[in-house]
KOLROSE-899575 format. One line per 2 residues: their letters; for each residue x negated, y, z negated of N, C-alpha, C, O. Coordinates in steps of 0.2 Angstrom, whole numbers, padded with zeros to 4 digits, always signed. Atoms other than C-alpha are relative to their C-alpha. Layout:
BEGIN
a> X Y Z X Y Z X Y Z X Y Z ~ ...
//
This chain:
BEGIN
ms> +0004 -0003 -0005 -0920 +0469 -0531 -0006 +0002 -0003 -0007 +0004 -0009 ~ +0007 -0003 +0002 -0938 +0474 -0532 +0000 +0007 +0000 +0004 +0011 +0004
vp> +0001 -0007 +0000 -0943 +0491 -0536 -0003 +0003 +0007 +0000 +0008 +0009 ~ +0002 -0003 -0007 -0953 +0494 -0519 +0006 +0000 +0005 +0007 +0005 +0009
lm> -0006 +0000 -0004 -0937 +0489 -0510 +0005 +0005 -0001 +0007 +0008 +0004 ~ -0005 -0005 +0002 -0926 +0500 -0519 -0003 +0007 +0001 +0001 +0012 +0003
gv> +0004 -0006 -0002 -0939 +0514 -0517 +0001 +0002 +0007 +0002 +0008 +0009 ~ +0000 -0001 -0007 -0939 +0512 -0498 +0008 +0001 +0002 +0009 +0006 +0006
ll> -0007 -0001 -0001 -0920 +0511 -0498 +0002 +0008 -0002 +0006 +0011 +0001 ~ -0002 -0007 +0002 -0919 +0528 -0508 -0003 +0005 +0005 +0000 +0010 +0007
ll> +0003 -0004 -0005 -0931 +0536 -0496 +0003 +0000 +0007 +0005 +0006 +0010 ~ -0004 +0000 -0006 -0922 +0530 -0481 +0007 +0003 +0000 +0009 +0007 +0004
sv> -0007 -0003 +0001 -0905 +0536 -0488 +0000 +0007 +0000 +0004 +0011 +0002 ~ +0001 -0007 +0000 -0912 +0553 -0492 -0001 +0003 +0007 +0001 +0008 +0009
am> +0001 -0003 -0006 -0919 +0555 -0475 +0006 -0001 +0005 +0007 +0004 +0009 ~ -0006 +0000 -0005 -0903 +0549 -0466 +0005 +0005 -0002 +0008 +0008 +0002
ag> -0004 -0006 +0002 -0893 +0561 -0477 -0002 +0006 +0003 +0002 +0010 +0005 ~ +0003 -0006 -0002 -0904 +0575 -0472 +0001 +0000 +0008 +0003 +0006 +0010
ag> -0001 +0000 -0007 -0903 +0570 -0453 +0007 +0001 +0001 +0009 +0004 +0006 ~ -0007 +0000 -0001 -0884 +0568 -0455 +0002 +0008 -0001 +0007 +0010 +0003
ia> -0002 -0007 +0001 -0882 +0586 -0462 -0003 +0004 +0005 +0001 +0009 +0008 ~ +0002 -0004 -0006 -0893 +0593 -0448 +0004 -0001 +0006 +0005 +0004 +0010
tv> -0005 +0002 -0006 -0882 +0584 -0435 +0006 +0004 -0001 +0009 +0007 +0004 ~ -0007 -0003 +0001 -0866 +0591 -0443 -0001 +0008 +0001 +0003 +0011 +0004
vl> +0001 -0007 -0001 -0874 +0609 -0443 -0001 +0002 +0007 +0002 +0007 +0009 ~ +0001 -0001 -0007 -0879 +0607 -0425 +0007 +0000 +0004 +0008 +0004 +0008
ll> -0006 +0001 -0003 -0862 +0601 -0421 +0005 +0006 -0001 +0009 +0008 +0003 ~ -0005 -0006 +0002 -0853 +0616 -0430 -0003 +0006 +0004 +0001 +0011 +0005
rn> +0003 -0005 -0004 -0865 +0628 -0420 +0002 +0000 +0007 +0002 +0005 +0011 ~ -0001 +0000 -0007 -0860 +0622 -0403 +0008 -0003 +0001 +0009 -0008 +0002
pp> -0007 +0002 -0002 -0841 +0622 -0401 +0002 -0001 +0007 -0003 +0001 +0011 ~ -0005 +0003 +0004 -0829 +0615 -0396 -0001 -0006 -0003 -0005 -0011 +0000
lr> +0001 +0006 +0003 -0829 +0602 -0408 +0006 -0004 -0002 +0011 -0001 -0004 ~ -0006 +0004 +0001 -0816 +0588 -0409 +0000 -0003 -0007 -0006 -0005 -0009
lp> -0001 +0003 +0007 -0810 +0582 -0426 -0003 -0007 -0001 -0007 -0008 -0005 ~ +0003 +0006 +0001 -0815 +0564 -0423 -0007 +0000 +0000 -0010 -0004 -0003
tf> +0007 -0001 +0000 -0832 +0569 -0418 -0003 +0002 -0007 -0008 +0000 -0009 ~ +0002 -0003 +0006 -0834 +0579 -0434 +0000 -0005 -0005 -0004 -0006 -0010
ca> -0001 +0005 +0005 -0827 +0565 -0445 -0005 -0006 +0001 -0008 -0008 -0004 ~ +0005 +0005 -0001 -0839 +0552 -0437 -0007 +0003 -0002 -0011 -0001 -0004
al> +0007 -0003 +0002 -0854 +0564 -0440 +0000 +0000 -0007 -0006 +0000 -0010 ~ +0000 +0000 +0007 -0849 +0565 -0458 -0001 -0007 -0003 -0003 -0007 -0009
vp> +0000 +0007 +0003 -0848 +0546 -0461 -0008 -0001 -0002 -0008 -0004 -0008 ~ +0006 +0001 +0003 -0867 +0544 -0462 -0003 +0004 -0005 -0007 +0002 -0010
vc> +0002 -0005 +0006 -0869 +0559 -0473 +0002 -0003 -0007 -0001 -0004 -0011 ~ -0003 +0002 +0006 -0857 +0552 -0486 -0003 -0007 -0002 -0004 -0009 -0007
as> +0002 +0006 +0001 -0863 +0534 -0484 -0007 +0000 -0003 -0009 -0004 -0008 ~ +0007 +0000 +0002 -0882 +0538 -0486 +0000 +0004 -0006 -0005 +0002 -0010
sa> +0000 -0003 +0006 -0878 +0550 -0500 +0002 -0005 -0006 -0001 -0005 -0011 ~ -0002 +0005 +0005 -0869 +0536 -0509 -0006 -0005 -0002 -0007 -0007 -0008
aa> +0006 +0004 +0001 -0884 +0525 -0507 -0005 +0003 -0004 -0008 +0000 -0008 ~ +0005 -0004 +0004 -0896 +0538 -0513 +0002 +0001 -0007 -0002 +0000 -0012
vy> -0003 -0001 +0007 -0885 +0541 -0529 -0001 -0006 -0003 -0003 -0007 -0009 ~ +0000 +0006 +0003 -0884 +0523 -0532 -0008 -0002 -0002 -0009 -0005 -0007
cy> +0007 +0001 +0001 -0903 +0521 -0530 -0003 +0004 -0006 -0007 +0001 -0010 ~ +0002 -0004 +0006 -0906 +0535 -0542 +0002 -0003 -0006 -0001 -0003 -0011
gw> -0002 +0003 +0006 -0895 +0527 -0555 -0003 -0007 -0001 -0004 -0008 -0007 ~ +0003 +0007 +0001 -0903 +0510 -0552 -0007 +0001 -0003 -0009 -0002 -0008
fs> +0006 -0002 +0002 -0920 +0518 -0555 +0000 +0003 -0008 -0004 +0001 -0012 ~ -0001 -0003 +0007 -0913 +0527 -0571 +0001 -0006 -0005 -0002 -0006 -0010
vt> -0001 +0006 +0004 -0907 +0510 -0578 -0007 -0004 +0000 -0008 -0006 -0006 ~ +0006 +0004 +0000 -0923 +0501 -0573 -0006 +0003 -0003 -0009 -0001 -0007
mg> +0006 -0003 +0003 -0936 +0513 -0578 +0001 +0003 -0007 -0004 +0003 -0011 ~ -0001 -0004 +0006 -0929 +0523 -0592 +0005 -0003 -0005 +0006 +0000 -0010
gp> -0005 +0003 +0005 -0916 +0512 -0600 +0007 +0004 +0001 +0009 +0006 +0006 ~ -0007 -0003 +0000 -0898 +0519 -0604 -0001 +0008 +0002 -0005 +0011 +0000
fp> +0000 -0007 -0001 -0894 +0536 -0597 +0007 +0002 -0001 +0011 -0001 +0000 ~ +0005 -0005 +0002 -0891 +0549 -0602 -0002 +0000 -0007 -0007 +0003 -0009
el> +0002 +0000 +0007 -0892 +0544 -0620 -0006 -0006 -0001 -0007 -0009 +0004 ~ +0005 +0005 +0002 -0906 +0534 -0628 +0002 -0005 -0006 +0006 -0002 -0010
ce> -0002 +0004 +0006 -0904 +0519 -0640 -0004 +0002 -0006 -0009 +0005 -0006 ~ +0003 -0002 +0007 -0907 +0523 -0658 -0004 -0006 -0003 -0002 -0012 -0001
dl> +0004 +0005 +0003 -0920 +0513 -0668 +0004 -0004 -0004 +0003 -0011 -0005 ~ -0004 +0003 +0005 -0907 +0509 -0681 +0007 +0002 +0002 +0009 +0007 +0003
na> -0007 -0001 -0001 -0888 +0507 -0679 +0003 +0003 -0006 -0001 +0004 -0011 ~ -0004 -0003 +0006 -0875 +0514 -0692 -0001 -0004 -0006 -0001 -0002 -0011
ag> +0000 +0005 +0006 -0876 +0498 -0702 -0007 -0001 -0002 -0008 -0005 -0007 ~ +0007 +0001 +0002 -0895 +0499 -0703 -0004 -0006 +0004 -0010 -0007 +0002
aa> +0003 +0005 -0003 -0899 +0485 -0691 -0005 +0003 +0005 -0004 +0008 +0009 ~ +0006 -0002 -0005 -0915 +0486 -0680 +0002 -0001 +0007 +0006 -0006 +0009
la> -0001 +0001 -0007 -0914 +0488 -0661 -0004 -0007 +0002 -0010 -0008 +0001 ~ +0003 +0006 -0002 -0917 +0470 -0654 -0002 +0000 +0007 -0006 -0004 +0009
gm> +0002 +0000 -0007 -0917 +0474 -0636 +0006 +0004 +0004 +0010 +0007 +0001 ~ -0004 -0003 -0004 -0908 +0481 -0621 +0003 -0005 +0006 -0001 -0009 +0008
kq> -0003 +0004 -0006 -0896 +0473 -0608 +0002 +0004 +0005 +0005 +0010 +0004 ~ -0002 -0004 -0006 -0894 +0480 -0591 +0004 -0003 +0005 +0002 -0009 +0007
ey> -0004 +0002 -0006 -0882 +0478 -0577 +0000 +0005 +0005 -0001 +0011 +0004 ~ +0001 -0004 -0005 -0883 +0485 -0560 +0006 +0002 +0004 +0006 +0007 +0008
wp> -0006 -0003 -0002 -0865 +0487 -0555 +0005 -0002 -0004 +0007 -0008 -0005 ~ +0002 -0007 +0000 -0858 +0496 -0562 -0006 +0001 -0004 -0008 -0003 -0008
lr> +0006 -0001 +0003 -0874 +0504 -0568 +0001 +0001 -0007 +0004 +0006 -0009 ~ -0001 +0000 +0008 -0874 +0501 -0587 -0006 -0003 -0004 -0009 -0007 -0001
sa> +0004 +0003 +0004 -0885 +0498 -0601 +0003 -0001 -0007 +0007 +0003 -0009 ~ -0002 +0001 +0006 -0882 +0491 -0618 -0006 -0001 -0005 -0010 -0004 -0004
cv> +0005 +0000 +0005 -0892 +0493 -0634 +0002 -0006 -0005 +0008 -0006 -0007 ~ -0002 +0006 +0004 -0892 +0476 -0643 -0004 +0000 -0007 -0010 +0001 -0007
ya> +0003 +0000 +0007 -0895 +0476 -0662 -0001 -0006 -0003 +0002 -0011 -0001 ~ +0002 +0006 +0004 -0902 +0463 -0674 +0007 -0003 -0003 +0007 -0009 -0004
dg> -0006 +0003 +0003 -0884 +0461 -0682 +0005 -0003 +0005 +0010 -0005 +0003 ~ -0004 +0003 -0005 -0877 +0456 -0665 +0005 +0006 +0003 +0008 +0005 +0008
st> -0004 -0005 -0003 -0868 +0473 -0662 -0004 +0003 +0006 -0010 +0003 +0007 ~ +0003 -0003 -0007 -0870 +0482 -0645 +0003 +0007 +0000 +0009 +0008 -0002
ve> -0003 -0007 -0002 -0868 +0500 -0640 -0001 +0001 +0007 -0007 +0000 +0010 ~ +0001 +0000 -0008 -0865 +0501 -0621 +0001 +0007 +0002 +0005 +0012 +0000
yv> +0000 -0006 -0003 -0869 +0516 -0611 +0002 -0001 +0008 -0002 -0004 +0011 ~ -0001 +0001 -0007 -0861 +0518 -0594 +0000 +0007 +0003 +0003 +0012 +0000
sm> +0000 -0007 -0003 -0865 +0533 -0583 +0006 +0000 +0005 +0006 -0002 +0011 ~ -0006 -0001 -0004 -0848 +0538 -0576 -0001 +0004 +0005 +0002 +0004 +0011
si> +0001 -0005 -0006 -0855 +0552 -0566 -0003 -0003 +0006 -0001 -0002 +0011 ~ +0003 +0004 -0005 -0866 +0540 -0556 +0005 -0004 +0003 +0006 -0004 +0010
nv> -0005 +0005 -0003 -0852 +0527 -0554 +0005 +0004 +0004 +0007 +0001 +0009 ~ -0005 -0004 -0004 -0839 +0540 -0549 -0002 +0003 +0006 +0001 +0002 +0011
lv> +0003 -0003 -0006 -0850 +0549 -0537 -0001 -0005 +0005 +0000 -0004 +0011 ~ +0001 +0005 -0005 -0855 +0533 -0528 +0007 -0003 +0003 +0007 -0004 +0009
cv> -0006 +0002 -0003 -0837 +0527 -0527 +0004 +0005 +0004 +0007 +0003 +0009 ~ -0004 -0006 -0004 -0830 +0544 -0521 -0004 +0000 +0007 +0000 +0001 +0012
lt> +0004 +0000 -0006 -0844 +0545 -0508 +0001 -0006 +0005 +0002 -0005 +0011 ~ -0001 +0006 -0004 -0841 +0527 -0502 +0007 +0000 +0003 +0008 -0001 +0009
sl> -0007 -0001 -0003 -0822 +0530 -0501 +0001 +0005 +0005 +0004 +0004 +0010 ~ -0001 -0006 -0005 -0824 +0546 -0492 -0003 -0002 +0007 -0001 -0001 +0012
av> +0003 +0003 -0006 -0836 +0537 -0479 +0005 -0005 +0003 +0006 -0005 +0009 ~ -0005 +0004 -0002 -0822 +0524 -0477 +0006 +0003 +0003 +0008 +0002 +0009
vl> -0006 -0004 -0002 -0808 +0536 -0475 -0002 +0004 +0007 +0002 +0005 +0011 ~ +0002 -0004 -0006 -0818 +0547 -0462 -0001 -0005 +0006 +0000 -0003 +0011
ta> +0000 +0005 -0006 -0822 +0531 -0452 +0007 -0001 +0003 +0007 -0001 +0009 ~ -0007 +0002 -0003 -0804 +0527 -0451 +0003 +0006 +0004 +0006 +0006 +0009
aa> -0003 -0006 -0003 -0799 +0545 -0447 -0004 +0001 +0007 +0000 +0003 +0012 ~ +0004 -0001 -0007 -0813 +0546 -0433 +0003 -0005 +0005 +0004 -0003 +0011
gl> -0003 +0005 -0004 -0806 +0530 -0426 +0007 +0001 +0003 +0008 +0001 +0009 ~ -0007 -0001 -0002 -0788 +0534 -0426 +0000 +0007 +0004 +0004 +0007 +0009
gr> +0000 -0006 -0004 -0792 +0552 -0420 -0002 -0001 +0007 +0000 +0002 +0012 ~ +0003 +0001 -0006 -0802 +0546 -0406 +0005 -0004 +0005 +0006 -0002 +0011
rw> -0005 +0003 -0003 -0788 +0534 -0401 +0006 +0005 +0002 +0009 +0005 +0008 ~ -0005 -0005 -0001 -0775 +0548 -0402 -0002 +0005 +0005 +0002 +0007 +0010
yr> +0002 -0005 -0005 -0786 +0560 -0392 +0000 -0003 +0007 +0001 +0000 +0012 ~ +0000 +0003 -0006 -0787 +0547 -0378 +0007 +0000 +0003 +0007 +0000 +0009
rt> -0007 +0000 -0003 -0768 +0546 -0376 +0003 +0006 +0001 +0007 +0007 +0005 ~ -0003 -0006 -0001 -0765 +0564 -0377 -0003 +0003 +0007 -0009 +0003 +0008
pp> +0002 -0003 -0007 -0766 +0572 -0359 -0004 +0007 -0002 -0002 +0010 -0007 ~ +0004 -0007 +0001 -0779 +0587 -0358 +0005 +0006 +0001 +0010 +0005 +0005
ag> -0004 -0006 -0001 -0772 +0604 -0359 +0000 +0003 +0007 -0005 +0003 +0010 ~ -0001 -0003 -0007 -0765 +0611 -0343 +0001 -0006 +0005 +0001 -0004 +0011
ag> -0001 +0006 -0005 -0763 +0593 -0335 +0007 +0001 +0003 +0012 +0002 -0001 ~ -0007 +0000 -0004 -0749 +0593 -0322 +0002 +0006 +0003 +0006 +0007 +0007
ra> -0001 -0006 -0004 -0750 +0611 -0317 -0005 +0002 +0004 -0011 +0001 +0002 ~ +0005 -0002 -0005 -0759 +0618 -0303 -0002 +0007 -0002 +0003 +0011 -0003
vt> +0002 -0007 +0002 -0769 +0633 -0308 -0004 +0003 +0006 -0009 +0000 +0008 ~ +0004 -0003 -0006 -0775 +0644 -0294 -0003 +0007 -0003 +0000 +0011 -0006
hr> +0003 -0006 +0001 -0787 +0658 -0296 -0002 +0004 +0006 -0004 +0002 +0011 ~ +0001 -0005 -0005 -0788 +0673 -0285 -0006 +0005 -0001 -0006 +0006 -0007
pg> +0006 -0005 +0001 -0803 +0684 -0283 +0003 +0006 -0003 +0008 +0009 +0000 ~ -0002 -0006 +0003 -0801 +0699 -0294 +0006 +0000 -0005 +0008 +0005 -0008
av> -0006 +0001 +0005 -0786 +0692 -0304 -0002 -0001 -0007 -0007 -0005 -0008 ~ +0002 +0001 +0007 -0787 +0693 -0322 +0005 -0006 -0003 +0011 -0005 -0002
s> -0004 +0005 +0003 -0781 +0677 -0331 +0000 +0000 -0008 +0004 -0004 -0011
//
């Protein structure tokens, strides 16, 4: 992917995460809130946060090389740094030395955070769908009873 495209994706995912958080806050301030609605509102927050974290990691690999460590100029055997090899999923960089040895750096924090947020988005989507189906089958509270209100009566 190109750098401008990933930059646009990063900006869009950060904006979408912010809008999703604002939506969740507004939903929490205006009860009653049904659980499927709350789960459905959290899905874009988790998904866009996962995209933003991945884009951040992609930029770290593309622009700065391995993260958080840097390649040494010489390895333990004294061989000079010949180059760097980069992979984008999982986000990893490898320092390749002149004697053929490599030292690989994998950012577990970025990869774990992306996987956890994506999994959470999938679970919340399933919970919202199943909860919505369950709420549709459940009769509303008080269904089947006639409730009469008399003026001046306290209920």
